[in-house]
All heavy atoms as TSV, in Angstrom:
chain	resi	resn	atom	element	x	y	z
A	1	MET	N	N	99.781	84.777	110.578
A	1	MET	CA	C	98.712	85.706	110.846
A	1	MET	C	C	98.960	87.031	110.118
A	1	MET	O	O	97.985	87.612	109.541
A	1	MET	CB	C	98.601	85.913	112.333
A	1	MET	CG	C	97.492	86.796	112.754
A	1	MET	SD	S	95.926	85.990	112.502
A	1	MET	CE	C	94.842	87.140	113.156
A	2	LEU	N	N	100.231	87.498	110.104
A	2	LEU	CA	C	100.523	88.766	109.460
A	2	LEU	C	C	100.249	88.670	107.932
A	2	LEU	O	O	99.780	89.623	107.295
A	2	LEU	CB	C	101.943	89.197	109.758
A	2	LEU	CG	C	102.396	90.505	109.046
A	2	LEU	CD1	C	101.551	91.646	109.548
A	2	LEU	CD2	C	103.861	90.755	109.368
A	3	ALA	N	N	100.651	87.525	107.371
A	3	ALA	CA	C	100.466	87.335	105.906
A	3	ALA	C	C	98.982	87.357	105.534
A	3	ALA	O	O	98.598	87.902	104.510
A	3	ALA	CB	C	101.104	86.025	105.448
A	4	LEU	N	N	98.163	86.728	106.375
A	4	LEU	CA	C	96.700	86.734	106.115
A	4	LEU	C	C	96.132	88.151	106.168
A	4	LEU	O	O	95.367	88.553	105.346
A	4	LEU	CB	C	96.031	85.804	107.133
A	4	LEU	CG	C	94.490	85.615	106.933
A	4	LEU	CD1	C	94.250	85.011	105.545
A	4	LEU	CD2	C	93.964	84.722	108.068
A	5	ALA	N	N	96.563	88.873	107.228
A	5	ALA	CA	C	96.035	90.267	107.341
A	5	ALA	C	C	96.485	91.108	106.188
A	5	ALA	O	O	95.789	91.929	105.653
A	5	ALA	CB	C	96.566	90.867	108.698
A	6	THR	N	N	97.719	90.901	105.700
A	6	THR	CA	C	98.229	91.638	104.595
A	6	THR	C	C	97.525	91.338	103.313
A	6	THR	O	O	97.209	92.216	102.536
A	6	THR	CB	C	99.792	91.403	104.419
A	6	THR	OG1	O	100.459	91.661	105.602
A	6	THR	CG2	C	100.360	92.184	103.276
A	7	ARG	N	N	97.119	90.055	103.143
A	7	ARG	CA	C	96.341	89.677	101.943
A	7	ARG	C	C	95.005	90.350	101.900
A	7	ARG	O	O	94.558	90.852	100.912
A	7	ARG	CB	C	96.252	88.160	101.871
A	7	ARG	CG	C	95.651	87.704	100.530
A	7	ARG	CD	C	95.447	86.279	100.428
A	7	ARG	NE	N	94.076	86.001	100.763
A	7	ARG	CZ	C	93.618	84.968	101.460
A	7	ARG	NH1	N	94.435	84.074	101.877
A	7	ARG	NH2	N	92.309	84.836	101.667
A	8	PHE	N	N	94.347	90.383	103.085
A	8	PHE	CA	C	93.044	91.048	103.127
A	8	PHE	C	C	93.156	92.542	102.934
A	8	PHE	O	O	92.213	93.161	102.525
A	8	PHE	CB	C	92.328	90.668	104.436
A	8	PHE	CG	C	91.841	89.318	104.535
A	8	PHE	CD1	C	92.142	88.515	105.619
A	8	PHE	CD2	C	91.036	88.801	103.528
A	8	PHE	CE1	C	91.630	87.171	105.679
A	8	PHE	CE2	C	90.533	87.521	103.598
A	8	PHE	CZ	C	90.852	86.719	104.687
A	9	LEU	N	N	94.293	93.089	103.252
A	9	LEU	CA	C	94.482	94.506	103.039
A	9	LEU	C	C	94.715	94.790	101.522
A	9	LEU	O	O	94.152	95.708	101.004
A	9	LEU	CB	C	95.728	94.996	103.825
A	9	LEU	CG	C	96.256	96.368	103.497
A	9	LEU	CD1	C	95.410	97.432	104.242
A	9	LEU	CD2	C	97.671	96.525	103.922
A	10	LYS	N	N	95.530	93.982	100.885
A	10	LYS	CA	C	95.918	94.248	99.509
A	10	LYS	C	C	94.851	93.923	98.489
A	10	LYS	O	O	94.707	94.698	97.523
A	10	LYS	CB	C	97.183	93.421	99.186
A	10	LYS	CG	C	98.393	93.760	99.903
A	10	LYS	CD	C	99.605	93.041	99.429
A	10	LYS	CE	C	99.579	91.616	99.838
A	10	LYS	NZ	N	100.810	90.891	99.553
A	11	GLU	N	N	94.037	92.861	98.660
A	11	GLU	CA	C	93.108	92.494	97.573
A	11	GLU	C	C	92.069	93.543	97.271
A	11	GLU	O	O	91.900	93.884	96.129
A	11	GLU	CB	C	92.445	91.161	97.980
A	11	GLU	CG	C	93.384	89.996	97.796
A	11	GLU	CD	C	92.711	88.664	98.117
A	11	GLU	OE1	O	91.519	88.660	98.511
A	11	GLU	OE2	O	93.446	87.637	98.064
A	12	PRO	N	N	91.384	94.136	98.246
A	12	PRO	CA	C	90.413	95.188	97.918
A	12	PRO	C	C	91.063	96.438	97.289
A	12	PRO	O	O	90.485	97.033	96.376
A	12	PRO	CB	C	89.747	95.535	99.255
A	12	PRO	CG	C	90.162	94.516	100.212
A	12	PRO	CD	C	91.365	93.859	99.678
A	13	VAL	N	N	92.254	96.744	97.746
A	13	VAL	CA	C	92.992	97.891	97.215
A	13	VAL	C	C	93.284	97.648	95.745
A	13	VAL	O	O	93.087	98.513	94.868
A	13	VAL	CB	C	94.203	98.232	98.012
A	13	VAL	CG1	C	95.036	99.303	97.357
A	13	VAL	CG2	C	93.850	98.659	99.467
A	14	SER	N	N	93.865	96.453	95.449
A	14	SER	CA	C	94.188	96.072	94.050
A	14	SER	C	C	92.926	96.085	93.157
A	14	SER	O	O	93.017	96.561	92.032
A	14	SER	CB	C	94.828	94.670	94.029
A	14	SER	OG	O	96.061	94.720	94.586
A	15	LEU	N	N	91.834	95.583	93.661
A	15	LEU	CA	C	90.616	95.565	92.853
A	15	LEU	C	C	90.144	97.019	92.527
A	15	LEU	O	O	89.764	97.279	91.399
A	15	LEU	CB	C	89.527	94.901	93.611
A	15	LEU	CG	C	89.703	93.329	93.681
A	15	LEU	CD1	C	88.606	92.726	94.607
A	15	LEU	CD2	C	89.625	92.722	92.322
A	16	ARG	N	N	90.132	97.876	93.506
A	16	ARG	CA	C	89.720	99.287	93.298
A	16	ARG	C	C	90.672	99.953	92.294
A	16	ARG	O	O	90.193	100.652	91.377
A	16	ARG	CB	C	89.656	100.091	94.576
A	16	ARG	CG	C	88.446	99.759	95.443
A	16	ARG	CD	C	88.321	100.798	96.551
A	16	ARG	NE	N	89.455	100.791	97.503
A	16	ARG	CZ	C	89.517	99.998	98.574
A	16	ARG	NH1	N	88.618	99.132	98.834
A	16	ARG	NH2	N	90.546	100.099	99.372
A	17	LEU	N	N	91.930	99.747	92.452
A	17	LEU	CA	C	92.892	100.398	91.508
A	17	LEU	C	C	92.791	99.775	90.097
A	17	LEU	O	O	92.974	100.478	89.143
A	17	LEU	CB	C	94.293	100.256	92.062
A	17	LEU	CG	C	94.547	101.072	93.337
A	17	LEU	CD1	C	95.906	100.760	93.945
A	17	LEU	CD2	C	94.430	102.593	93.024
A	18	ALA	N	N	92.475	98.480	89.969
A	18	ALA	CA	C	92.378	97.820	88.681
A	18	ALA	C	C	91.151	98.417	87.970
A	18	ALA	O	O	91.209	98.564	86.712
A	18	ALA	CB	C	92.228	96.351	88.873
A	19	GLU	N	N	90.088	98.761	88.690
A	19	GLU	CA	C	88.951	99.375	88.064
A	19	GLU	C	C	89.322	100.780	87.552
A	19	GLU	O	O	88.664	101.269	86.586
A	19	GLU	CB	C	87.778	99.414	88.966
A	19	GLU	CG	C	87.199	98.070	89.367
A	19	GLU	CD	C	86.163	98.131	90.451
A	19	GLU	OE1	O	85.920	99.234	91.029
A	19	GLU	OE2	O	85.542	97.092	90.705
A	20	GLU	N	N	90.198	101.443	88.229
A	20	GLU	CA	C	90.545	102.808	87.851
A	20	GLU	C	C	91.612	102.887	86.718
A	20	GLU	O	O	91.559	103.768	85.904
A	20	GLU	CB	C	91.074	103.512	89.074
A	20	GLU	CG	C	91.381	104.990	88.941
A	20	GLU	CD	C	91.794	105.660	90.207
A	20	GLU	OE1	O	91.506	105.127	91.264
A	20	GLU	OE2	O	92.453	106.730	90.145
A	21	PHE	N	N	92.563	101.967	86.772
A	21	PHE	CA	C	93.674	101.946	85.777
A	21	PHE	C	C	93.505	100.798	84.836
A	21	PHE	O	O	94.182	99.784	84.949
A	21	PHE	CB	C	95.032	101.880	86.516
A	21	PHE	CG	C	95.330	103.076	87.325
A	21	PHE	CD1	C	94.974	103.103	88.700
A	21	PHE	CD2	C	95.948	104.224	86.798
A	21	PHE	CE1	C	95.287	104.223	89.486
A	21	PHE	CE2	C	96.203	105.322	87.581
A	21	PHE	CZ	C	95.848	105.348	88.907
A	22	LEU	N	N	92.592	100.971	83.872
A	22	LEU	CA	C	92.285	99.881	82.989
A	22	LEU	C	C	93.418	99.520	81.993
A	22	LEU	O	O	93.458	98.415	81.506
A	22	LEU	CB	C	91.013	100.237	82.214
A	22	LEU	CG	C	89.741	100.468	83.036
A	22	LEU	CD1	C	88.614	100.932	82.181
A	22	LEU	CD2	C	89.398	99.193	83.803
A	23	THR	N	N	94.293	100.470	81.708
A	23	THR	CA	C	95.407	100.240	80.782
A	23	THR	C	C	96.614	99.592	81.415
A	23	THR	O	O	97.529	99.231	80.676
A	23	THR	CB	C	95.795	101.570	80.082
A	23	THR	OG1	O	96.248	102.476	81.097
A	23	THR	CG2	C	94.625	102.170	79.294
A	24	VAL	N	N	96.639	99.530	82.728
A	24	VAL	CA	C	97.767	98.933	83.461
A	24	VAL	C	C	97.452	97.477	83.733
A	24	VAL	O	O	96.404	97.146	84.258
A	24	VAL	CB	C	98.032	99.694	84.771
A	24	VAL	CG1	C	99.209	99.072	85.506
A	24	VAL	CG2	C	98.287	101.159	84.476
A	25	PRO	N	N	98.369	96.558	83.383
A	25	PRO	CA	C	98.128	95.156	83.642
A	25	PRO	C	C	97.884	94.900	85.186
A	25	PRO	O	O	98.496	95.477	86.030
A	25	PRO	CB	C	99.448	94.474	83.202
A	25	PRO	CG	C	100.061	95.427	82.288
A	25	PRO	CD	C	99.681	96.748	82.741
A	26	VAL	N	N	97.023	93.964	85.444
A	26	VAL	CA	C	96.639	93.634	86.819
A	26	VAL	C	C	97.785	93.170	87.648
A	26	VAL	O	O	97.892	93.540	88.804
A	26	VAL	CB	C	95.467	92.582	86.822
A	26	VAL	CG1	C	95.171	92.118	88.229
A	26	VAL	CG2	C	94.253	93.101	86.152
A	27	ASP	N	N	98.689	92.434	87.040
A	27	ASP	CA	C	99.888	91.925	87.802
A	27	ASP	C	C	100.775	93.118	88.184
A	27	ASP	O	O	101.396	93.133	89.283
A	27	ASP	CB	C	100.653	90.873	87.077
A	27	ASP	CG	C	101.127	91.268	85.715
A	27	ASP	OD1	O	100.480	92.105	85.068
A	27	ASP	OD2	O	102.177	90.752	85.282
A	28	THR	N	N	100.820	94.192	87.385
A	28	THR	CA	C	101.555	95.394	87.728
A	28	THR	C	C	100.964	96.090	88.875
A	28	THR	O	O	101.656	96.600	89.791
A	28	THR	CB	C	101.676	96.335	86.496
A	28	THR	OG1	O	102.314	95.611	85.413
A	28	THR	CG2	C	102.439	97.568	86.842
A	29	ILE	N	N	99.613	96.161	88.907
A	29	ILE	CA	C	98.923	96.807	90.002
A	29	ILE	C	C	99.111	96.004	91.299
A	29	ILE	O	O	99.434	96.567	92.311
A	29	ILE	CB	C	97.411	96.930	89.632
A	29	ILE	CG1	C	97.222	97.901	88.497
A	29	ILE	CG2	C	96.582	97.341	90.905
A	29	ILE	CD1	C	95.853	97.958	87.941
A	30	ASP	N	N	99.010	94.672	91.190
A	30	ASP	CA	C	99.216	93.856	92.385
A	30	ASP	C	C	100.619	94.064	92.927
A	30	ASP	O	O	100.833	94.175	94.154
A	30	ASP	CB	C	98.966	92.385	92.104
A	30	ASP	CG	C	97.555	92.027	91.825
A	30	ASP	OD1	O	96.643	92.807	92.296
A	30	ASP	OD2	O	97.273	91.004	91.215
A	31	ARG	N	N	101.570	94.049	92.092
A	31	ARG	CA	C	103.020	94.242	92.485
A	31	ARG	C	C	103.186	95.598	93.124
A	31	ARG	O	O	103.882	95.754	94.118
A	31	ARG	CB	C	103.956	94.043	91.274
A	31	ARG	CG	C	105.378	94.189	91.592
A	31	ARG	CD	C	105.820	93.205	92.614
A	31	ARG	NE	N	107.142	93.542	93.043
A	31	ARG	CZ	C	108.036	92.650	93.309
A	31	ARG	NH1	N	107.746	91.373	93.242
A	31	ARG	NH2	N	109.223	92.937	93.682
A	32	CYS	N	N	102.604	96.604	92.595
A	32	CYS	CA	C	102.690	98.011	93.141
A	32	CYS	C	C	102.104	98.012	94.536
A	32	CYS	O	O	102.759	98.610	95.432
A	32	CYS	CB	C	101.949	98.961	92.226
A	32	CYS	SG	S	102.083	100.678	92.792
A	33	VAL	N	N	100.977	97.396	94.749
A	33	VAL	CA	C	100.354	97.367	96.059
A	33	VAL	C	C	101.193	96.613	97.058
A	33	VAL	O	O	101.430	97.030	98.163
A	33	VAL	CB	C	98.898	96.818	95.953
A	33	VAL	CG1	C	98.310	96.535	97.380
A	33	VAL	CG2	C	98.004	97.720	95.209
A	34	GLU	N	N	101.769	95.476	96.582
A	34	GLU	CA	C	102.642	94.671	97.477
A	34	GLU	C	C	103.886	95.480	97.850
A	34	GLU	O	O	104.318	95.491	98.971
A	34	GLU	CB	C	103.117	93.386	96.750
A	34	GLU	CG	C	102.001	92.378	96.619
A	34	GLU	CD	C	102.448	91.147	95.858
A	34	GLU	OE1	O	103.698	90.913	95.719
A	34	GLU	OE2	O	101.601	90.411	95.381
A	35	ASP	N	N	104.431	96.210	96.843
A	35	ASP	CA	C	105.657	97.004	97.152
A	35	ASP	C	C	105.364	98.121	98.152
A	35	ASP	O	O	106.168	98.396	99.030
A	35	ASP	CB	C	106.200	97.623	95.886
A	35	ASP	CG	C	106.836	96.584	94.912
A	35	ASP	OD1	O	107.089	95.446	95.363
A	35	ASP	OD2	O	107.128	96.904	93.769
A	36	VAL	N	N	104.194	98.760	97.984
A	36	VAL	CA	C	103.841	99.800	98.902
A	36	VAL	C	C	103.696	99.279	100.334
A	36	VAL	O	O	104.172	99.871	101.284
A	36	VAL	CB	C	102.565	100.529	98.482
A	36	VAL	CG1	C	101.995	101.449	99.538
A	36	VAL	CG2	C	102.790	101.327	97.197
A	37	CYS	N	N	103.028	98.105	100.452
A	37	CYS	CA	C	102.869	97.523	101.780
A	37	CYS	C	C	104.215	97.164	102.368
A	37	CYS	O	O	104.442	97.438	103.595
A	37	CYS	CB	C	102.015	96.238	101.671
A	37	CYS	SG	S	100.259	96.487	101.367
A	38	ALA	N	N	105.113	96.610	101.566
A	38	ALA	CA	C	106.402	96.199	102.074
A	38	ALA	C	C	107.249	97.395	102.529
A	38	ALA	O	O	107.883	97.415	103.568
A	38	ALA	CB	C	107.162	95.404	101.027
A	39	CYS	N	N	107.199	98.467	101.680
A	39	CYS	CA	C	107.974	99.710	102.040
A	39	CYS	C	C	107.449	100.364	103.306
A	39	CYS	O	O	108.169	100.760	104.183
A	39	CYS	CB	C	107.893	100.685	100.873
A	39	CYS	SG	S	108.883	100.187	99.480
A	40	ALA	N	N	106.111	100.410	103.405
A	40	ALA	CA	C	105.507	101.017	104.614
A	40	ALA	C	C	105.864	100.221	105.865
A	40	ALA	O	O	106.187	100.824	106.918
A	40	ALA	CB	C	104.000	101.135	104.433
A	41	GLN	N	N	105.714	98.938	105.740
A	41	GLN	CA	C	106.074	98.083	106.911
A	41	GLN	C	C	107.569	98.223	107.260
A	41	GLN	O	O	107.919	98.275	108.475
A	41	GLN	CB	C	105.707	96.638	106.648
A	41	GLN	CG	C	104.178	96.467	106.655
A	41	GLN	CD	C	103.823	94.997	106.148
A	41	GLN	OE1	O	104.642	94.220	105.807
A	41	GLN	NE2	N	102.508	94.728	106.287
A	42	HIS	N	N	108.397	98.312	106.265
A	42	HIS	CA	C	109.841	98.430	106.515
A	42	HIS	C	C	110.121	99.722	107.247
A	42	HIS	O	O	111.022	99.826	108.103
A	42	HIS	CB	C	110.590	98.405	105.210
A	42	HIS	CG	C	112.082	98.585	105.339
A	42	HIS	ND1	N	112.921	97.690	105.855
A	42	HIS	CD2	C	112.799	99.696	105.024
A	42	HIS	CE1	C	114.126	98.174	105.865
A	42	HIS	NE2	N	114.091	99.372	105.356
A	43	LEU	N	N	109.378	100.787	106.894
A	43	LEU	CA	C	109.587	102.102	107.512
A	43	LEU	C	C	108.910	102.233	108.850
A	43	LEU	O	O	108.958	103.252	109.505
A	43	LEU	CB	C	109.139	103.185	106.552
A	43	LEU	CG	C	109.938	103.332	105.289
A	43	LEU	CD1	C	109.279	104.346	104.315
A	43	LEU	CD2	C	111.379	103.761	105.581
A	44	GLY	N	N	108.108	101.240	109.222
A	44	GLY	CA	C	107.384	101.247	110.494
A	44	GLY	C	C	106.115	102.052	110.453
A	44	GLY	O	O	105.584	102.463	111.462
A	45	ILE	N	N	105.545	102.271	109.236
A	45	ILE	CA	C	104.329	102.999	109.088
A	45	ILE	C	C	103.177	102.012	109.174
A	45	ILE	O	O	103.244	100.921	108.534
A	45	ILE	CB	C	104.306	103.709	107.709
A	45	ILE	CG1	C	105.424	104.731	107.637
A	45	ILE	CG2	C	102.961	104.373	107.430
A	45	ILE	CD1	C	105.636	105.307	106.288
A	46	THR	N	N	102.152	102.333	109.909
A	46	THR	CA	C	100.946	101.488	109.968
A	46	THR	C	C	100.289	101.474	108.619
A	46	THR	O	O	99.988	102.472	108.029
A	46	THR	CB	C	99.967	102.028	111.046
A	46	THR	OG1	O	100.662	102.116	112.302
A	46	THR	CG2	C	98.809	101.116	111.166
A	47	THR	N	N	100.113	100.238	108.103
A	47	THR	CA	C	99.516	100.148	106.758
A	47	THR	C	C	98.019	99.991	106.861
A	47	THR	O	O	97.502	98.988	107.322
A	47	THR	CB	C	100.065	98.950	106.010
A	47	THR	OG1	O	99.969	97.800	106.821
A	47	THR	CG2	C	101.553	99.171	105.671
A	48	THR	N	N	97.320	101.046	106.462
A	48	THR	CA	C	95.848	101.004	106.363
A	48	THR	C	C	95.529	100.908	104.899
A	48	THR	O	O	96.307	101.334	104.042
A	48	THR	CB	C	95.190	102.222	107.025
A	48	THR	OG1	O	95.600	103.412	106.240
A	48	THR	CG2	C	95.632	102.384	108.451
A	49	PRO	N	N	94.365	100.452	104.537
A	49	PRO	CA	C	93.991	100.416	103.136
A	49	PRO	C	C	93.994	101.785	102.471
A	49	PRO	O	O	94.397	101.884	101.310
A	49	PRO	CB	C	92.522	99.823	103.182
A	49	PRO	CG	C	92.473	99.045	104.426
A	49	PRO	CD	C	93.338	99.786	105.400
A	50	GLU	N	N	93.623	102.775	103.225
A	50	GLU	CA	C	93.570	104.149	102.630
A	50	GLU	C	C	94.969	104.632	102.299
A	50	GLU	O	O	95.241	105.198	101.236
A	50	GLU	CB	C	92.936	105.141	103.620
A	50	GLU	CG	C	91.469	104.869	103.916
A	50	GLU	CD	C	91.186	103.747	104.911
A	50	GLU	OE1	O	92.107	103.332	105.636
A	50	GLU	OE2	O	90.108	103.200	104.848
A	51	ILE	N	N	95.903	104.379	103.194
A	51	ILE	CA	C	97.311	104.818	102.952
A	51	ILE	C	C	97.875	104.050	101.780
A	51	ILE	O	O	98.550	104.637	100.920
A	51	ILE	CB	C	98.185	104.679	104.211
A	51	ILE	CG1	C	97.693	105.739	105.281
A	51	ILE	CG2	C	99.646	104.834	103.911
A	51	ILE	CD1	C	98.367	105.529	106.599
A	52	VAL	N	N	97.728	102.754	101.775
A	52	VAL	CA	C	98.305	101.933	100.744
A	52	VAL	C	C	97.687	102.344	99.364
A	52	VAL	O	O	98.421	102.482	98.393
A	52	VAL	CB	C	98.064	100.433	100.999
A	52	VAL	CG1	C	98.448	99.560	99.815
A	52	VAL	CG2	C	98.826	99.998	102.230
A	53	GLU	N	N	96.387	102.499	99.332
A	53	GLU	CA	C	95.724	102.907	98.076
A	53	GLU	C	C	96.221	104.239	97.584
A	53	GLU	O	O	96.500	104.466	96.376
A	53	GLU	CB	C	94.253	102.906	98.269
A	53	GLU	CG	C	93.487	103.149	96.959
A	53	GLU	CD	C	91.954	103.035	97.186
A	53	GLU	OE1	O	91.547	102.443	98.170
A	53	GLU	OE2	O	91.275	103.422	96.270
A	54	ARG	N	N	96.382	105.199	98.504
A	54	ARG	CA	C	96.773	106.579	98.072
A	54	ARG	C	C	98.241	106.523	97.480
A	54	ARG	O	O	98.459	107.111	96.431
A	54	ARG	CB	C	96.764	107.488	99.276
A	54	ARG	CG	C	96.952	108.900	98.914
A	54	ARG	CD	C	96.838	109.874	100.116
A	54	ARG	NE	N	95.650	109.512	100.867
A	54	ARG	CZ	C	95.558	109.688	102.184
A	54	ARG	NH1	N	96.536	110.127	102.877
A	54	ARG	NH2	N	94.404	109.443	102.813
A	55	ILE	N	N	99.107	105.838	98.158
A	55	ILE	CA	C	100.511	105.777	97.654
A	55	ILE	C	C	100.598	104.960	96.362
A	55	ILE	O	O	101.277	105.390	95.418
A	55	ILE	CB	C	101.416	105.170	98.751
A	55	ILE	CG1	C	101.494	106.070	99.946
A	55	ILE	CG2	C	102.831	104.978	98.164
A	55	ILE	CD1	C	102.181	105.483	101.210
A	56	ALA	N	N	99.917	103.831	96.296
A	56	ALA	CA	C	99.925	103.010	95.092
A	56	ALA	C	C	99.309	103.783	93.903
A	56	ALA	O	O	99.824	103.666	92.778
A	56	ALA	CB	C	99.132	101.701	95.328
A	57	ARG	N	N	98.262	104.517	94.135
A	57	ARG	CA	C	97.681	105.355	93.088
A	57	ARG	C	C	98.631	106.341	92.530
A	57	ARG	O	O	98.750	106.517	91.313
A	57	ARG	CB	C	96.403	106.101	93.612
A	57	ARG	CG	C	95.723	106.949	92.518
A	57	ARG	CD	C	94.473	107.586	92.950
A	57	ARG	NE	N	93.402	106.618	93.062
A	57	ARG	CZ	C	92.886	106.182	94.197
A	57	ARG	NH1	N	93.299	106.602	95.350
A	57	ARG	NH2	N	91.966	105.256	94.185
A	58	GLU	N	N	99.410	106.969	93.392
A	58	GLU	CA	C	100.444	107.935	92.923
A	58	GLU	C	C	101.500	107.202	92.104
A	58	GLU	O	O	101.925	107.784	91.060
A	58	GLU	CB	C	101.099	108.619	94.111
A	58	GLU	CG	C	100.184	109.613	94.828
A	58	GLU	CD	C	99.656	110.752	93.906
A	58	GLU	OE1	O	100.452	111.250	93.100
A	58	GLU	OE2	O	98.476	111.073	94.033
A	59	HIS	N	N	101.907	106.074	92.501
A	59	HIS	CA	C	102.905	105.276	91.712
A	59	HIS	C	C	102.296	104.911	90.330
A	59	HIS	O	O	102.984	104.979	89.325
A	59	HIS	CB	C	103.282	104.079	92.428
A	59	HIS	CG	C	104.190	104.309	93.633
A	59	HIS	ND1	N	104.939	103.352	94.230
A	59	HIS	CD2	C	104.455	105.446	94.336
A	59	HIS	CE1	C	105.633	103.870	95.242
A	59	HIS	NE2	N	105.308	105.134	95.320
A	60	LEU	N	N	101.041	104.458	90.326
A	60	LEU	CA	C	100.451	104.050	89.066
A	60	LEU	C	C	100.227	105.228	88.167
A	60	LEU	O	O	100.326	105.158	86.950
A	60	LEU	CB	C	99.159	103.286	89.363
A	60	LEU	CG	C	99.300	102.006	90.059
A	60	LEU	CD1	C	97.956	101.441	90.547
A	60	LEU	CD2	C	99.973	100.957	89.087
A	61	LEU	N	N	99.842	106.323	88.748
A	61	LEU	CA	C	99.740	107.597	87.920
A	61	LEU	C	C	101.062	107.972	87.283
A	61	LEU	O	O	101.091	108.392	86.112
A	61	LEU	CB	C	99.208	108.744	88.777
A	61	LEU	CG	C	97.768	108.803	89.086
A	61	LEU	CD1	C	97.406	109.872	90.110
A	61	LEU	CD2	C	96.922	109.001	87.830
A	62	ALA	N	N	102.107	107.806	88.015
A	62	ALA	CA	C	103.438	108.060	87.458
A	62	ALA	C	C	103.786	107.129	86.291
A	62	ALA	O	O	104.304	107.540	85.278
A	62	ALA	CB	C	104.510	107.922	88.533
A	63	ILE	N	N	103.360	105.843	86.456
A	63	ILE	CA	C	103.595	104.888	85.353
A	63	ILE	C	C	102.775	105.236	84.116
A	63	ILE	O	O	103.326	105.286	83.005
A	63	ILE	CB	C	103.175	103.467	85.823
A	63	ILE	CG1	C	104.233	102.987	86.879
A	63	ILE	CG2	C	103.104	102.486	84.624
A	63	ILE	CD1	C	103.734	101.684	87.550
A	64	VAL	N	N	101.521	105.583	84.289
A	64	VAL	CA	C	100.653	105.942	83.174
A	64	VAL	C	C	101.112	107.216	82.505
A	64	VAL	O	O	101.159	107.339	81.290
A	64	VAL	CB	C	99.161	106.045	83.647
A	64	VAL	CG1	C	98.340	106.656	82.592
A	64	VAL	CG2	C	98.653	104.707	84.088
A	65	ASN	N	N	101.476	108.189	83.307
A	65	ASN	CA	C	101.871	109.523	82.730
A	65	ASN	C	C	103.260	109.516	82.121
A	65	ASN	O	O	103.558	110.424	81.342
A	65	ASN	CB	C	101.766	110.571	83.851
A	65	ASN	CG	C	100.367	110.887	84.181
A	65	ASN	OD1	O	99.432	110.717	83.407
A	65	ASN	ND2	N	100.106	111.333	85.430
A	66	SER	N	N	104.095	108.515	82.441
A	66	SER	CA	C	105.442	108.466	81.906
A	66	SER	C	C	105.494	107.667	80.568
A	66	SER	O	O	106.549	107.589	79.952
A	66	SER	CB	C	106.404	107.916	82.942
A	66	SER	OG	O	106.165	106.527	83.107
A	67	ALA	N	N	104.379	107.017	80.225
A	67	ALA	CA	C	104.377	106.224	79.005
A	67	ALA	C	C	104.473	107.132	77.785
A	67	ALA	O	O	103.875	108.196	77.749
A	67	ALA	CB	C	103.124	105.381	78.911
A	68	PRO	N	N	105.275	106.735	76.785
A	68	PRO	CA	C	105.351	107.565	75.617
A	68	PRO	C	C	104.072	107.614	74.848
A	68	PRO	O	O	103.282	106.628	74.948
A	68	PRO	CB	C	106.443	106.878	74.787
A	68	PRO	CG	C	106.541	105.480	75.294
A	68	PRO	CD	C	106.058	105.523	76.733
A	69	PRO	N	N	103.758	108.705	74.193
A	69	PRO	CA	C	102.527	108.799	73.420
A	69	PRO	C	C	102.567	107.715	72.266
A	69	PRO	O	O	103.597	107.337	71.792
A	69	PRO	CB	C	102.512	110.171	72.868
A	69	PRO	CG	C	103.926	110.630	72.894
A	69	PRO	CD	C	104.593	109.873	74.007
A	70	PRO	N	N	101.354	107.315	71.853
A	70	PRO	CA	C	101.307	106.317	70.762
A	70	PRO	C	C	101.848	106.917	69.472
A	70	PRO	O	O	101.656	108.114	69.259
A	70	PRO	CB	C	99.852	105.950	70.650
A	70	PRO	CG	C	99.097	107.023	71.441
A	70	PRO	CD	C	100.074	107.621	72.365
A	71	ARG	N	N	102.492	106.094	68.679
A	71	ARG	CA	C	103.044	106.581	67.404
A	71	ARG	C	C	101.947	106.588	66.400
A	71	ARG	O	O	101.210	105.638	66.292
A	71	ARG	CB	C	104.195	105.722	66.998
A	71	ARG	CG	C	105.398	105.801	67.957
A	71	ARG	CD	C	106.455	104.876	67.625
A	71	ARG	NE	N	107.011	105.201	66.336
A	71	ARG	CZ	C	108.110	104.643	65.828
A	71	ARG	NH1	N	108.767	103.774	66.473
A	71	ARG	NH2	N	108.521	105.001	64.653
A	72	GLY	N	N	101.886	107.677	65.656
A	72	GLY	CA	C	100.931	107.757	64.563
A	72	GLY	C	C	101.447	107.111	63.314
A	72	GLY	O	O	102.588	106.672	63.217
A	73	PRO	N	N	100.610	106.974	62.290
A	73	PRO	CA	C	101.010	106.422	61.014
A	73	PRO	C	C	102.090	107.256	60.372
A	73	PRO	O	O	102.062	108.469	60.440
A	73	PRO	CB	C	99.730	106.287	60.203
A	73	PRO	CG	C	98.804	107.252	60.861
A	73	PRO	CD	C	99.236	107.390	62.266
A	74	ARG	N	N	102.979	106.656	59.644
A	74	ARG	CA	C	104.035	107.376	58.952
A	74	ARG	C	C	103.757	107.424	57.511
A	74	ARG	O	O	103.227	106.704	56.836
A	74	ARG	CB	C	105.399	106.677	59.134
A	74	ARG	CG	C	105.813	106.811	60.551
A	74	ARG	CD	C	107.154	106.194	60.701
A	74	ARG	NE	N	107.581	106.375	62.052
A	74	ARG	CZ	C	108.832	106.346	62.426
A	74	ARG	NH1	N	109.783	106.183	61.564
A	74	ARG	NH2	N	109.159	106.490	63.672
């Protein structure tokens, strides 16, 4: 039952974030959302879609902002 509830929590969050982070692979977004859910549950935090989305968004922003700039022609 918990796995089913977790799946219904993660899928809409992953879809919304995939629409926002077009340059990040979908599997990376899914993994990020799964990690956030697992960490929150481990810490005893109630996982709501809003909380998971907010934390996952911050992680994805860090990934996008830490990427090196594209190299120009030499």
